[in-house]
C-alpha positions in Angstrom: -23.9 15.0 -40.1 -27.0 15.9 -38.3 -28.6 12.6 -37.6 -27.6 9.8 -35.4 -27.0 7.1 -38.0 -24.7 9.3 -40.0 -22.6 10.0 -36.8 -22.5 6.3 -36.0 -21.4 5.4 -39.6 -18.7 8.1 -39.4 -17.3 6.8 -36.1 -17.2 3.2 -37.3 -15.4 4.3 -40.5 -12.8 6.1 -38.4 -12.4 3.0 -36.2 -11.9 0.9 -39.3 -9.1 3.2 -40.4 -7.4 3.2 -37.0 -7.5 -0.6 -36.7 -5.6 -0.9 -40.0 -4.3 -4.4 -40.7 -4.9 -5.9 -37.2 -7.1 -8.9 -36.9 -9.7 -8.8 -34.2 -7.8 -11.4 -32.2 -4.7 -9.2 -32.2 -6.4 -6.1 -30.7 -5.4 -7.1 -27.2 -1.7 -7.1 -28.1 -2.0 -3.4 -29.1 -4.6 -2.1 -26.7 -3.6 -3.7 -23.5 -0.2 -2.1 -23.2 -1.7 1.3 -23.8 -4.4 0.7 -21.2 -1.7 -0.3 -18.6 0.3 2.8 -19.4 -2.7 5.1 -19.2 -3.7 3.5 -15.9 -0.2 3.9 -14.4 -0.2 7.5 -15.6 -3.5 8.2 -13.8 -2.6 6.4 -10.6 0.8 8.2 -10.4 -0.4 11.6 -11.4 -0.9 12.9 -7.8 2.6 11.9 -6.8 4.3 12.7 -10.1 6.6 15.4 -8.7 7.7 13.2 -5.8 8.4 10.2 -8.1 10.4 12.4 -10.4 12.4 13.8 -7.5 13.1 10.4 -6.1 14.2 9.2 -9.5 16.5 12.2 -9.9 18.1 11.4 -6.5 18.6 7.8 -7.5 20.2 8.7 -10.8 22.8 10.8 -9.0 
């Protein structure tokens, strides 16, 4: 895999495998929740310990 077109072809073939049986119109139903979770993870990362401590206090 030393030229660009081979790499592109490989990446698209992997993408096709990962998509599986989903139709293009259904991608949002799968991708959007993961994007939201990833964003929340990144936004809360600096305060993670404080959030976990507050949650532990609330749980008892």
